[in-house]
C-alpha positions as a LaTeX table, in Angstrom:
\begin{tabular}{lrrr}
\hline
Residue & $x$ (\AA) & $y$ (\AA) & $z$ (\AA) \\
\hline
Met1 & $-1.08$ & $-5.37$ & $-7.08$ \\
Lys2 & $-1.57$ & $-1.77$ & $-8.09$ \\
Ser3 & 0.55 & 0.69 & $-6.13$ \\
Leu4 & $-1.46$ & 3.28 & $-4.23$ \\
Pro5 & $-0.26$ & 6.89 & $-4.24$ \\
Arg6 & $-0.84$ & 7.63 & $-0.60$ \\
Met7 & $-0.76$ & 5.67 & 2.60 \\
Pro8 & $-2.82$ & 6.77 & 5.60 \\
Trp9 & $-0.57$ & 7.32 & 8.60 \\
Phe10 & $-1.71$ & 7.80 & 12.17 \\
Pro11 & 1.31 & 8.92 & 14.20 \\
Arg12 & $-0.34$ & 8.63 & 17.62 \\
Asp13 & $-1.52$ & 5.07 & 16.95 \\
Tyr14 & 1.90 & 4.11 & 15.62 \\
Leu15 & 3.74 & 5.59 & 18.61 \\
Val16 & 1.40 & 3.97 & 21.12 \\
Ser17 & 1.64 & 0.56 & 19.45 \\
Thr18 & 5.43 & 0.63 & 19.07 \\
Arg19 & 6.48 & 2.36 & 22.29 \\
His20 & 7.98 & $-0.87$ & 23.60 \\
Phe21 & 10.02 & $-1.35$ & 20.39 \\
Ser22 & 13.69 & $-0.40$ & 20.17 \\
Leu23 & 14.71 & 2.21 & 17.62 \\
Ala24 & 15.91 & $-0.54$ & 15.25 \\
Glu25 & 12.66 & $-2.47$ & 15.68 \\
Arg26 & 10.56 & 0.62 & 14.94 \\
Gly27 & 12.67 & 1.35 & 11.85 \\
Ala28 & 12.30 & $-2.19$ & 10.54 \\
Tyr29 & 8.56 & $-2.18$ & 11.26 \\
Ser30 & 8.03 & 1.16 & 9.52 \\
Asp31 & 10.00 & 0.06 & 6.48 \\
Leu32 & 8.08 & $-3.21$ & 6.27 \\
Leu33 & 4.80 & $-1.30$ & 6.41 \\
Phe34 & 5.98 & 1.03 & 3.61 \\
Ile35 & 7.25 & $-1.89$ & 1.51 \\
Ser36 & 4.03 & $-3.82$ & 2.03 \\
Trp37 & 1.98 & $-0.78$ & 1.04 \\
Asp38 & 3.97 & $-0.60$ & $-2.19$ \\
Ile39 & 4.23 & $-4.30$ & $-3.15$ \\
Gly40 & 1.50 & $-6.03$ & $-1.18$ \\
Pro41 & 1.95 & $-9.09$ & 1.04 \\
Leu42 & 5.51 & $-9.66$ & 2.15 \\
Pro43 & 7.51 & $-12.85$ & 1.67 \\
Ala44 & 7.71 & $-15.02$ & 4.79 \\
Asp45 & 11.32 & $-15.96$ & 4.07 \\
His46 & 13.61 & $-14.20$ & 6.53 \\
Ile47 & 16.48 & $-13.84$ & 4.07 \\
Arg48 & 14.22 & $-12.08$ & 1.55 \\
Leu49 & 12.79 & $-9.87$ & 4.29 \\
Ala50 & 16.30 & $-8.95$ & 5.41 \\
Arg51 & 17.17 & $-8.03$ & 1.83 \\
Leu52 & 14.06 & $-5.87$ & 1.54 \\
Leu53 & 15.17 & $-4.05$ & 4.68 \\
Gly54 & 18.76 & $-3.75$ & 3.49 \\
Cys55 & 20.24 & $-5.61$ & 6.41 \\
Asn56 & 21.97 & $-8.91$ & 6.98 \\
Pro57 & 20.18 & $-11.98$ & 8.41 \\
Gln58 & 21.69 & $-11.43$ & 11.87 \\
Glu59 & 20.45 & $-7.84$ & 12.03 \\
Phe60 & 17.05 & $-8.98$ & 10.82 \\
Ala61 & 16.83 & $-11.77$ & 13.42 \\
Ala62 & 17.55 & $-9.22$ & 16.16 \\
Val63 & 14.49 & $-7.13$ & 15.28 \\
Trp64 & 12.13 & $-9.77$ & 13.88 \\
Glu65 & 11.48 & $-11.37$ & 17.26 \\
Val66 & 9.49 & $-8.26$ & 18.25 \\
Val67 & 8.31 & $-6.97$ & 14.85 \\
Arg68 & 6.71 & $-10.26$ & 13.79 \\
Glu69 & 3.88 & $-9.70$ & 16.28 \\
Lys70 & 2.55 & $-7.06$ & 13.88 \\
Phe71 & 2.26 & $-9.45$ & 10.90 \\
Cys72 & 0.25 & $-12.55$ & 10.13 \\
Asp73 & $-0.26$ & $-15.01$ & 7.29 \\
Cys74 & $-2.40$ & $-13.49$ & 4.54 \\
Met75 & $-4.43$ & $-16.74$ & 4.43 \\
Asp76 & $-4.38$ & $-17.06$ & 0.63 \\
Gly77 & $-2.21$ & $-20.20$ & 0.60 \\
Thr78 & 0.98 & $-18.39$ & $-0.36$ \\
Gly79 & 2.36 & $-18.06$ & 3.17 \\
Arg80 & 3.03 & $-14.37$ & 2.57 \\
Leu81 & 2.68 & $-11.88$ & 5.41 \\
Ile82 & 0.36 & $-8.93$ & 5.93 \\
Asn83 & $-0.28$ & $-6.33$ & 8.58 \\
Pro84 & $-4.04$ & $-6.57$ & 9.16 \\
Arg85 & $-4.52$ & $-2.87$ & 9.91 \\
Leu86 & $-2.56$ & $-1.81$ & 6.83 \\
Glu87 & $-4.73$ & $-4.07$ & 4.68 \\
Gln88 & $-7.84$ & $-2.51$ & 6.23 \\
His89 & $-6.55$ & 0.91 & 5.18 \\
Arg90 & $-5.68$ & $-0.42$ & 1.72 \\
Arg91 & $-9.28$ & $-1.57$ & 1.24 \\
Gln92 & $-10.55$ & 1.86 & 2.34 \\
Val93 & $-8.21$ & 3.67 & $-0.07$ \\
Asp94 & $-9.14$ & 1.27 & $-2.91$ \\
Lys95 & $-12.81$ & 1.95 & $-2.22$ \\
Trp96 & $-12.16$ & 5.70 & $-2.17$ \\
Arg97 & $-10.26$ & 5.56 & $-5.51$ \\
Val98 & $-13.08$ & 3.64 & $-7.18$ \\
Gln99 & $-15.60$ & 6.14 & $-5.83$ \\
Gln100 & $-13.50$ & 9.09 & $-7.05$ \\
Ala101 & $-13.13$ & 7.54 & $-10.51$ \\
Arg102 & $-16.88$ & 7.05 & $-10.69$ \\
Ile103 & $-17.51$ & 10.65 & $-9.62$ \\
Gly104 & $-14.93$ & 11.92 & $-12.13$ \\
Lys105 & $-16.43$ & 9.91 & $-14.96$ \\
Lys106 & $-19.91$ & 11.12 & $-14.12$ \\
Gly107 & $-18.68$ & 14.73 & $-13.99$ \\
Gly108 & $-16.85$ & 14.33 & $-17.30$ \\
Gln109 & $-19.98$ & 12.94 & $-18.96$ \\
Ala110 & $-22.06$ & 15.84 & $-17.66$ \\
Arg111 & $-19.55$ & 18.38 & $-19.01$ \\
Gly112 & $-19.39$ & 16.58 & $-22.34$ \\
Lys113 & $-23.14$ & 16.85 & $-22.84$ \\
Ala114 & $-23.28$ & 20.53 & $-21.96$ \\
Ser115 & $-20.22$ & 21.74 & $-23.86$ \\
Asn116 & $-19.61$ & 22.59 & $-27.47$ \\
Val117 & $-16.72$ & 20.19 & $-27.88$ \\
Ile118 & $-15.73$ & 19.41 & $-31.45$ \\
Asp119 & $-15.06$ & 15.72 & $-32.00$ \\
Phe120 & $-12.12$ & 15.58 & $-34.42$ \\
Ser121 & $-11.93$ & 11.79 & $-34.28$ \\
Ser122 & $-14.90$ & 11.41 & $-36.63$ \\
Lys123 & $-13.66$ & 13.90 & $-39.27$ \\
Lys124 & $-11.66$ & 12.60 & $-42.19$ \\
Ser125 & $-8.12$ & 13.74 & $-42.66$ \\
Glu126 & $-7.67$ & 16.44 & $-45.32$ \\
Ser127 & $-4.30$ & 15.16 & $-46.51$ \\
\hline
\end{tabular}
């Protein structure tokens, strides 16, 4: 999975949806969102999740009871976990990046046609 440079963040939505979380639960949830944005679907194994969060299995178990409500199976047969809203934003950002690349390529082609650019790749070396 290609890492995306920016992650949309909606503070009001986050605060409203995590108001009932403890500070530790919010921290674990935020970190799991950031990790998932970077690496994609998360492992379902609690020991691996605890390692990703940098905590021990007991600390993880204390927060996971609440945090797990924000994740579901990614339904691809791997058993890995996703946050559905995060994946919706990932699709939007992916779509935006493809669109920007298309626009950039089109703009580059237009400039190439109108400019007096010398193409040195076709000239033979004078060595």
